[in-house]
FIVO-77287 format. One line per field, with one value per residue: residue in one letter; x, y, z of N, C-alpha, C, CB in turn; chain. Coordinates in steps of 0.2 Angstrom, whole numbers. Each point is the difference from the previous one (the first is absolute). Glycine has a CB too. Layout:
// FIVO-77287
residuo	[A_...]
n_xx	[X_...]
n_yy	[Y_...]
n_zz	[Z_...]
ca_xx	[X_...]
ca_yy	[Y_...]
ca_zz	[Z_...]
c_xx	[X_...]
c_yy	[Y_...]
c_zz	[Z_...]
cb_xx	[X_...]
cb_yy	[Y_...]
cb_zz	[Z_...]
cadena	[A_...]
//
This chain:
// FIVO-77287
residuo	[X_X_X_X_X_X_X_X_X_X_X_X_X_X_X_X_X_X_X_X_X_X_X_X_X_X_X_X_X_X_X_X_X_X_X_X_X_X_X_X_X_X_X_X_X_X_X_X_X_X_X_X_X_X_X_X_X_X_X_X_X_X_X_X_X_X_X_X_X_X_X_X_X_X_X_X_X_X_X_X_X_X_X_X_X_X_X_X_X_X_X_X_X_X_X_X_X_X_X_X_X_X_X_X_X_X_X_X_X_X_X_X_X_X_X_X_X_X_X_X_X_X_X_X_X_X_X_X_X_X_X_X_X_X_X_X_X_X_X_X_X_X_X_X_X_X_X_X_X_X_X_X_X_X_X_X_X_X_X_X_X_X_X_X_X_X_X_X_X_X_X_X_X_X_X_X_X_X_X_X_X_X_X_X_X_X_X_X_X_X_X_X_X_X_X_X_X_X_X_X_X_X_X_X_X_X_X_X_X_X_X_X_X_X_X_X_X_X_X_X_X_X_X_X_X_X_X_X_X_X_X_X_X_X_X_X_X_X_X_X_X_X_X_X_X_X_X_X_X_X_X_X_X_X_X_X_X_X_X_X_X_X_X_X_X_X_X_X_X_X_X_X_X_X_X_X_X_X_X_X_X_X_X_X_X_X_X_X_X]
n_xx	[-761_-5_-4_8_-9_15_-11_14_-12_2_-3_-14_-2_-12_-8_-9_0_-1_15_2_-9_8_13_-3_-7_13_9_-9_-1_16_2_-12_5_13_-10_1_-3_5_-6_15_-8_14_-1_-15_-11_-8_8_-10_-10_8_-8_-12_8_-6_13_1_0_11_11_0_14_-14_-11_4_-3_-14_-5_0_-9_-12_9_2_-15_1_13_-6_-12_10_8_-12_-5_14_1_-15_3_13_-4_13_7_-5_15_-11_17_1_-12_10_-11_-3_5_-13_15_-6_8_-3_1_7_-16_7_-16_5_-14_0_-9_-4_3_11_11_0_2_16_0_12_7_6_-8_10_7_-14_-6_7_-1_-15_-12_0_4_-2_10_-13_-3_-1_18_3_-15_6_-11_-5_0_-8_16_5_-1_-3_11_-6_18_-10_14_10_-4_12_11_-3_10_-12_-11_6_0_-16_-3_9_-9_-13_6_5_0_2_9_-14_15_-15_14_-6_17_-2_13_1_2_-15_2_13_-7_-11_11_8_-13_-5_14_1_-14_4_13_-6_-11_5_-13_-1_5_-15_9_-15_11_-11_6_0_3_-12_5_-13_11_7_1_6_10_8_-6_16_-8_5_-15_11_-7_13_1_11_9_-8_0_-6_7_3_15_-9_-8_-8_-13_1_8_-13_9_1_5_-13_-14_-4_-8_-1_10_-7_16_-11_11_-6_4_-2_-3_6_13_1_-1_12_10_-4_8_9_10_13_-5_-8_-2_-11_11_9_-11_8_15_-2_-2_14_10]
n_yy	[82_-3_17_-3_12_-1_10_9_-2_17_-8_10_4_-11_9_-12_-16_11_2_-15_-2_10_-7_-14_6_7_-12_-9_11_1_-16_-2_13_-10_-14_-1_-16_5_14_-4_10_0_-12_6_1_-3_14_8_-6_11_11_-6_4_14_7_-11_-12_6_3_-16_-8_-6_10_-5_-15_3_9_-12_-11_8_1_-16_-3_13_-4_-13_6_9_-12_-8_12_1_-16_1_13_-5_-16_3_-12_11_-3_12_-3_-10_5_-3_-13_3_-16_-4_3_17_1_15_-11_12_-5_2_-2_-7_8_-11_8_-7_13_1_-5_0_9_-1_1_10_-16_12_11_10_-1_6_-14_-3_14_7_-11_-12_-6_-16_-3_-1_-12_-1_-1_10_-2_-6_13_-11_15_-6_3_-16_-8_16_-5_12_2_10_8_-9_-11_7_-5_-17_-6_-7_11_-3_-16_0_6_-11_-11_7_-2_17_2_12_1_10_8_6_9_8_5_12_-2_3_-12_-4_1_-9_-11_-2_1_-11_-9_2_-4_-13_-6_2_-8_-12_-2_3_12_13_6_8_10_6_10_5_12_11_3_-9_16_-11_-13_0_-9_11_14_-6_-8_-3_-7_2_-6_-12_-9_-7_-8_-9_12_-10_3_16_10_15_-6_5_-15_14_-8_14_7_10_10_-3_-11_11_0_14_-13_-15_-2_-14_-4_-2_-14_-7_-13_-9_-5_-6_9_-5_-15_1_2_-16_-4_13_6_2_-10_-12_14_-11_-11_5_1_-13_7_8_-14_-7_12]
n_zz	[-601_15_-2_15_5_10_8_-2_14_0_15_-8_15_-7_13_-8_-1_-11_-1_-2_-13_-8_3_-7_-13_-4_1_-9_-12_-1_-4_-10_-9_-3_-4_17_-4_15_9_8_11_7_9_5_-14_14_6_-11_12_9_-9_9_15_5_-6_11_-10_-10_12_6_-8_5_-7_-14_3_9_-12_-11_9_-7_-14_-3_-5_-9_-7_-5_-8_-9_-4_-6_-9_-8_-4_-6_-8_-8_-3_13_5_12_7_8_4_10_9_13_-2_16_-5_8_7_4_-15_-6_-12_-8_-8_-15_-2_-13_-4_-12_-8_14_12_6_-11_15_10_-2_17_-5_1_8_10_-8_13_-4_3_14_7_-3_-3_12_-16_7_-11_-9_10_-17_-2_-10_-6_-14_0_-12_-8_-12_3_3_12_7_10_8_2_11_-6_4_-11_-9_12_-3_-13_7_-6_-14_2_4_-15_-7_7_-6_-17_4_-17_12_15_1_5_8_4_12_-4_11_-11_-16_9_-3_-15_1_8_-11_-11_5_2_-15_-6_9_-5_-16_2_6_-10_-15_8_-7_14_-4_10_4_8_8_-10_11_14_6_10_2_4_16_-14_-10_8_-13_-14_-5_-13_-15_-1_-3_-11_9_-15_6_-3_-13_-14_-2_12_-3_-2_12_0_-6_-10_6_12_3_-10_16_11_-1_-8_5_-6_5_-12_-5_0_-14_1_-13_9_-13_17_-14_2_15_-4_-11_13_4_-14_-5_13_-7_11_2_12_-1_-2_12_13_4_-4_14_7_-7_7]
ca_xx	[2_-5_1_0_1_2_-2_4_-6_1_-4_-4_-5_-7_-4_-7_0_-1_6_5_-3_2_8_2_-4_3_6_-1_-2_6_4_-3_-1_6_1_3_-4_1_1_3_1_5_-1_-3_-4_-6_0_-3_-7_1_-2_-8_0_1_8_4_1_4_7_3_2_-4_-7_-2_-2_-6_-6_-2_-3_-7_0_3_-5_-3_6_0_-6_2_6_-3_-4_4_3_-5_-2_5_3_7_3_1_3_-1_5_-2_-2_1_-6_0_-2_-3_4_2_6_-1_4_1_-3_-1_-5_0_-7_0_-7_-6_0_6_5_4_4_6_2_7_3_5_-1_5_1_-5_-7_1_2_-4_-7_-3_-2_3_1_-5_1_-2_5_-1_-5_-1_-7_-1_-4_0_6_6_0_3_2_1_5_-2_6_6_0_4_7_2_0_-4_-8_-1_1_-6_-5_2_-2_-8_-2_-2_3_0_-1_-2_4_-2_5_0_7_0_7_3_4_-5_-3_5_0_-5_2_6_-3_-4_4_3_-5_-1_6_0_-6_-1_-6_-1_-2_-3_1_-4_2_-3_4_-2_-1_-7_1_-5_0_6_3_2_1_5_0_4_0_-2_-4_5_0_7_1_7_5_2_-2_-7_-2_5_6_0_-5_-5_-4_-2_1_-2_5_2_-2_-5_-5_-5_-6_0_1_0_5_-4_5_-2_5_-2_3_2_7_4_0_4_7_2_2_4_4_8_1_-6_1_-5_2_7_-1_1_7_4_0_4_7]
ca_yy	[6_1_6_1_7_0_7_4_3_6_-1_6_1_-1_0_-2_-6_1_3_-6_-4_3_-1_-6_-2_4_-3_-6_2_3_-5_-4_4_-1_-7_-5_-6_-1_6_-1_6_-1_-2_5_5_0_5_6_1_3_7_1_0_6_2_-3_-7_-1_2_-5_-5_-6_2_1_-7_-2_4_-1_-7_0_3_-5_-3_4_1_-6_0_4_-3_-5_3_3_-5_-3_4_1_-7_0_-3_6_-1_7_2_-4_3_-4_-3_-4_-7_-2_-2_6_3_4_-3_5_-5_3_-4_0_0_-1_1_-4_1_-1_-6_-3_6_-1_4_1_-5_3_7_5_2_5_-4_-4_3_6_0_-6_-4_-7_-4_-5_-7_-5_-2_3_-3_2_2_-2_5_-1_3_-4_-2_6_0_7_1_7_4_-3_-7_0_0_-7_-4_-6_1_1_-6_-3_1_-4_-7_0_1_7_3_7_2_7_2_7_2_7_2_7_3_-2_-7_-6_-2_-4_-7_-3_0_-5_-7_-2_-2_-7_-5_-1_-3_-7_-5_1_2_7_3_7_4_6_3_6_5_7_2_0_2_-1_-7_-1_-6_1_7_1_-6_1_-7_0_-5_-3_-7_-3_-7_-3_3_-6_1_3_5_5_-3_2_-3_5_1_7_3_7_4_3_-4_4_4_4_-3_-7_-1_-7_-3_-5_-3_-6_-6_-7_-5_-6_1_0_-8_-3_1_-5_-6_2_6_0_-3_-4_1_-4_-7_-2_2_-5_-2_4_-4_-6_3]
ca_zz	[5_5_2_7_3_6_2_5_3_5_5_1_5_-3_7_-1_-3_-7_-3_-1_-5_-7_-1_-2_-6_-6_-1_-4_-6_-4_-2_-5_-7_-4_-2_5_2_7_4_7_4_5_7_5_-4_4_6_-1_3_7_-1_2_7_3_0_6_-1_-5_2_5_-4_1_0_-7_-3_3_-3_-7_-1_-2_-7_-4_-4_-5_-4_-4_-4_-5_-5_-4_-4_-5_-4_-4_-5_-5_-2_1_6_4_7_2_6_6_6_6_1_7_-1_6_5_3_-3_-6_-5_-6_-4_-7_-4_-7_-3_-7_-3_3_7_4_-2_7_3_2_6_0_3_5_2_1_7_2_1_6_6_2_-2_2_-6_0_-6_-3_2_-6_-5_-7_-4_-7_-2_-7_-3_-7_-3_2_7_3_7_3_5_2_3_3_-2_-6_2_2_-6_0_-1_-7_-3_2_-5_-6_1_-1_-7_-2_-6_1_7_2_6_3_5_3_4_2_-2_-6_1_1_-7_-4_2_-4_-7_-1_1_-5_-6_1_0_-7_-3_3_-1_-7_-1_0_6_-1_7_1_7_3_-2_3_7_3_7_4_2_4_-2_-7_-1_-5_-5_-6_-4_-7_-3_-5_-2_0_-3_0_-5_-5_-7_-1_6_1_3_8_4_1_-6_1_6_1_-1_7_6_4_-4_4_-2_-1_-7_-1_-5_-5_-3_-3_1_-2_5_-3_-2_6_2_-5_2_4_-4_-5_2_1_6_2_8_3_0_3_7_5_0_5_7_0_1]
c_xx	[-5_2_-1_0_2_-1_6_-4_2_-6_-4_-4_-7_-5_-7_0_-2_5_5_-3_1_7_2_-3_4_7_0_-2_6_5_-3_-1_6_1_2_-5_1_3_3_1_4_-2_-3_-4_-7_0_-2_-7_0_-2_-7_-1_1_8_4_1_5_7_4_2_-4_-7_-2_-1_-6_-6_-2_-3_-7_-1_2_-5_-3_5_1_-5_1_5_-3_-5_4_3_-6_-2_4_3_7_2_2_3_0_5_-2_-2_1_-7_0_-4_-3_4_3_6_-2_5_0_-3_-1_-5_0_-7_1_-7_-6_0_7_4_3_3_7_2_8_3_5_-1_6_1_-6_-7_1_0_-5_-7_-3_-3_3_1_-5_1_-2_5_-2_-5_1_-7_-1_-5_0_7_7_0_4_2_1_6_-1_7_6_1_5_8_2_-1_-4_-7_-1_1_-6_-5_2_-2_-8_-2_-2_4_1_-1_-2_4_-3_5_-1_6_1_7_2_4_-5_-3_5_1_-6_1_5_-3_-4_4_4_-4_-2_6_0_-5_-2_-8_0_-2_-3_0_-4_2_-5_6_-2_-1_-8_1_-6_0_7_3_3_1_5_0_4_0_-2_-4_5_-2_7_-1_7_4_2_-3_-7_-2_5_6_0_-5_-6_-4_-3_0_-3_6_3_-2_-5_-5_-5_-7_1_0_0_6_-3_6_-3_6_-4_3_2_8_5_1_5_8_3_2_5_4_7_2_-6_0_-6_1_5_-1_3_8_4_0_4_8_3]
c_yy	[1_7_1_7_0_8_3_4_5_-1_6_0_0_-1_-3_-7_1_3_-6_-4_4_0_-6_-2_4_-3_-6_2_3_-5_-4_3_-1_-7_-5_-6_-2_6_-2_7_-3_-3_6_5_1_5_7_1_3_7_2_0_7_1_-4_-8_-2_2_-4_-6_-7_1_0_-7_-3_3_-2_-7_0_2_-5_-4_4_2_-6_-1_5_-2_-6_2_3_-5_-3_4_1_-7_0_-4_6_-2_7_2_-5_5_-4_-2_-3_-7_-2_-2_7_3_4_-3_5_-5_4_-5_0_-1_-1_2_-3_1_-2_-7_-3_6_-3_4_1_-5_2_7_4_1_4_-4_-4_4_6_-1_-6_-4_-6_-2_-4_-7_-5_-1_4_-4_2_1_0_5_-1_3_-4_-2_6_-2_7_-1_7_3_-4_-8_-1_-1_-7_-5_-6_1_1_-7_-4_1_-3_-7_-1_1_7_2_8_1_7_2_7_2_7_1_7_3_-2_-7_-6_-1_-4_-7_-4_-1_-6_-7_-2_-2_-6_-5_-2_-4_-8_-5_1_1_8_3_7_3_6_3_6_5_7_0_0_2_-2_-7_-1_-7_1_7_1_-7_2_-7_2_-6_-3_-7_-3_-7_-2_4_-6_1_4_5_5_-2_2_-4_4_2_8_2_7_5_3_-5_3_4_4_-3_-7_-1_-8_-1_-5_-3_-7_-6_-6_-5_-6_1_0_-8_-4_0_-6_-7_3_6_-1_-4_-4_0_-4_-7_-2_2_-5_-1_4_-3_-6_2_0]
c_zz	[5_2_7_2_7_3_5_4_5_5_2_6_-3_6_0_-4_-8_-4_-1_-6_-7_-1_-3_-7_-6_-1_-5_-7_-5_-2_-5_-7_-4_-2_5_2_7_3_7_3_6_6_4_-4_4_6_-2_3_7_-1_2_7_3_1_5_-1_-6_1_5_-4_1_-1_-8_-3_4_-3_-7_0_-2_-7_-5_-5_-5_-6_-5_-5_-6_-5_-4_-5_-6_-5_-4_-6_-6_-3_0_6_4_7_2_6_6_5_6_2_7_-1_7_6_4_-3_-6_-5_-7_-6_-7_-3_-7_-3_-8_-3_4_8_4_-2_6_3_2_6_-1_5_6_1_1_8_3_1_6_6_2_-2_2_-5_0_-7_-2_2_-5_-5_-6_-4_-7_-1_-7_-3_-8_-4_2_7_3_8_3_6_2_3_2_-2_-6_1_2_-5_0_0_-8_-4_2_-6_-6_0_-1_-7_-1_-6_1_8_0_6_2_5_3_4_1_-1_-7_1_1_-7_-4_3_-3_-7_-2_1_-5_-7_1_0_-8_-3_2_-3_-8_-1_0_7_-1_7_0_7_2_-2_3_7_2_7_4_2_3_-3_-7_-1_-5_-5_-6_-4_-7_-2_-5_-2_-1_-4_1_-6_-5_-7_0_6_0_4_8_4_1_-6_0_7_1_0_7_5_4_-5_5_-2_-2_-8_-1_-5_-4_-4_-3_1_-3_5_-3_-3_7_2_-4_2_4_-3_-5_1_0_6_3_8_3_1_5_8_5_0_5_7_0_0_7]
cb_xx	[7_-1_-3_6_-9_9_-12_10_-5_5_8_0_9_4_7_-5_-4_-11_-1_3_-9_-9_1_1_-11_-5_4_-4_-12_-1_5_-6_-7_5_1_6_1_3_-9_6_-11_6_10_9_6_-2_9_7_-2_9_8_-3_4_-12_-4_-5_-12_-10_-4_-8_12_9_0_7_13_6_4_9_8_-4_2_10_-2_-7_6_6_-8_-3_8_1_-9_2_9_-4_-6_2_-10_0_3_-9_7_-12_2_9_-9_10_-2_-1_9_-8_3_-5_7_-3_-2_10_-6_11_-7_12_-5_8_6_1_-12_-5_2_2_-11_3_-10_-1_-2_8_-10_-2_12_5_-2_6_12_10_3_-2_-2_-6_12_-2_-2_-12_2_12_-8_10_0_2_3_-13_-6_6_0_-6_5_-13_8_-12_-9_-2_-12_-9_-1_-4_11_9_-1_4_12_2_-2_10_10_-1_-3_-3_-6_-4_9_-12_10_-13_8_-13_5_-9_3_1_9_-3_-6_6_5_-8_-3_9_0_-9_1_8_-5_-7_6_5_-3_10_-5_-3_9_-7_11_-9_12_-8_4_-5_11_-4_7_-7_-7_-4_-9_-6_-3_7_-12_8_-3_10_-12_9_-12_4_-10_-3_4_0_6_-3_-5_-9_6_3_8_7_-3_-7_10_-9_-5_-1_11_8_1_7_-4_-6_6_-12_10_-11_9_-7_6_-1_-8_-12_-4_-4_-12_-9_-1_-9_-10_-9_-9_1_9_1_5_-8_-4_6_-10_-11_-1_-3_-11_-9_-3]
cb_yy	[5_-12_5_-11_4_-10_-3_0_-11_8_-9_1_6_-4_10_12_-6_2_11_0_-4_8_8_-4_-1_10_4_-6_2_10_0_-6_8_10_4_10_-3_-12_7_-10_5_9_-8_-2_-3_-12_-7_0_-10_-8_0_-5_-12_0_11_9_-2_1_11_5_5_-4_6_10_-2_-2_9_7_-4_2_11_0_-7_5_7_-5_-3_9_4_-7_2_10_-2_-6_6_11_-1_11_-11_6_-10_-1_12_-8_6_6_-2_11_-2_-4_-11_-4_-10_10_-12_7_-6_5_2_-4_7_-9_1_-8_-2_6_5_-11_5_-4_-5_13_-7_-9_-4_5_-1_9_0_-9_-4_7_7_5_10_-2_0_8_4_4_-11_5_1_-7_7_-12_9_1_11_5_-13_8_-11_3_-9_-3_9_8_-2_7_12_3_4_-5_6_11_0_1_11_8_-2_4_-12_2_-9_3_-9_-2_-6_-3_-7_-1_-10_-2_0_12_6_4_11_10_4_4_12_8_2_8_12_6_4_10_11_5_1_-7_-10_0_-7_-4_-5_-4_-3_-5_-7_2_6_-9_9_8_-3_5_-6_-10_2_9_-3_8_-7_7_5_7_2_6_3_-11_10_-8_-11_-10_-9_8_1_11_-8_5_-12_-1_-8_-4_3_12_-5_0_-9_10_11_-3_12_-1_3_7_5_7_5_3_4_-3_7_12_1_3_13_4_-7_-4_3_11_8_-8_11_8_0_2_7_-6_-2_10_5_-6_7]
cb_zz	[-9_4_-11_1_-8_-2_0_-8_-1_-8_5_-12_8_-12_2_2_10_4_6_13_8_2_10_12_6_4_11_11_5_7_11_10_6_6_-11_4_-12_-3_-7_-4_-3_-5_-1_8_-11_-4_4_-11_-6_3_-9_-11_1_6_-5_7_4_-8_-3_9_2_8_10_-1_-3_11_7_-4_9_11_5_8_10_9_8_10_10_7_9_10_9_7_9_10_9_6_-7_-5_-5_-6_-3_-4_-4_-3_-7_3_-12_6_-9_-8_-6_10_4_6_5_5_10_-1_9_0_10_1_-11_-10_0_10_-11_-5_4_-12_8_-3_-10_-4_6_-12_-1_-7_-12_-7_-2_-2_-10_10_-7_11_2_-9_12_2_5_1_9_-3_10_2_9_1_1_-9_-2_-8_-2_-3_-4_2_3_9_5_-6_3_11_-1_7_11_1_1_13_5_-1_8_12_0_13_-7_-12_3_-5_-4_-3_-6_1_-6_8_13_-4_6_11_0_-2_11_8_-1_4_12_5_-3_7_12_0_0_10_12_-4_6_-12_6_-10_1_-8_-2_9_-10_-11_0_-8_-4_-6_-10_10_6_-4_12_8_4_6_11_-3_2_5_-5_11_-8_4_8_10_-3_-7_6_0_-11_-4_5_9_0_-10_2_7_-11_-5_0_10_-9_0_-4_10_-2_1_8_-1_8_-9_10_-12_8_-4_-10_4_4_-9_0_7_2_-7_7_-6_3_-10_-2_-4_-12_-11_-4_-1_-12_-6_2_-7_-11]
cadena	[A_A_A_A_A_A_A_A_A_A_A_A_A_A_A_A_A_A_A_A_A_A_A_A_A_A_A_A_A_A_A_A_A_A_A_A_A_A_A_A_A_A_A_A_A_A_A_A_A_A_A_A_A_A_A_A_A_A_A_A_A_A_A_A_A_A_A_A_A_A_A_A_A_A_A_A_A_A_A_A_A_A_A_A_A_A_A_A_A_A_A_A_A_A_A_A_A_A_A_A_A_A_A_A_A_A_A_A_A_A_A_A_A_A_A_A_A_A_A_A_A_A_A_A_A_A_A_A_A_A_A_A_A_A_A_A_A_A_A_A_A_A_A_A_A_A_A_A_A_A_A_A_A_A_A_A_A_A_A_A_A_A_A_A_A_A_A_A_A_A_A_A_A_A_A_A_A_A_A_A_A_A_A_A_A_A_A_A_A_A_A_A_A_A_A_A_A_A_A_A_A_A_A_A_A_A_A_A_A_A_A_A_A_A_A_A_A_A_A_A_A_A_A_A_A_A_A_A_A_A_A_A_A_A_A_A_A_A_A_A_A_A_A_A_A_A_A_A_A_A_A_A_A_A_A_A_A_A_A_A_A_A_A_A_A_A_A_A_A_A_A_A_A_A_A_A_A_A_A_A_A_A_A_A_A_A_A_A_A]
//
């Protein structure tokens, strides 16, 4: 059994680096004290760094993402140090990163006990990202990230709503998909949830979801947030009939909390050969109809 921690993250205004360091360190220690081996935080969790900017900059949609760029390397160093110290796999959410081609991309990093494992860029942008924020799609494709806990993939928020992306990760041999998300309406959170559950069903793997939740009036990008942390699996032998192993009790919070849940990925993988259905095996048949 593996113990996972998915964060239901309240976007707090944290105005100094030392305060942020204590904030993130405390969160990681809180989860690891409960035995968590893998920690997942939500999409755009790195934008909390904008709280360290002056009020005019952090309240400007485009100014906030430009303003945090010098802070991102320090943030990543902290995330790596926490993963090394606690001997965990740590996905600290994503952040908009300015690439050498002049485009911002929504990037999520994965750290392990030995440091950086890799990163994954969001593949398909929402209307807000495309039309208002100017975030570009990732160009490196989807990746399988090898860890001591298993082969992981990352589908950032909207990417969970596209079946062929989930299937690509299955073809790459992924056993657990990490799904960091940031949605500002209940409908948006349900779209991600329904997509994540569908991907788990189709591909017979597990999906761990971590959302932003609550309100952050100081941030024009993340002022309203809805979503539940959850672990989804196929509805099959030995699994909950609903496909929901665990889920946060509410879709909004005032304080950050962790959903701690256990799963045996070998039991999930066994469904591909011994399950009531064989959706992963039978996937190609739909294209012959």
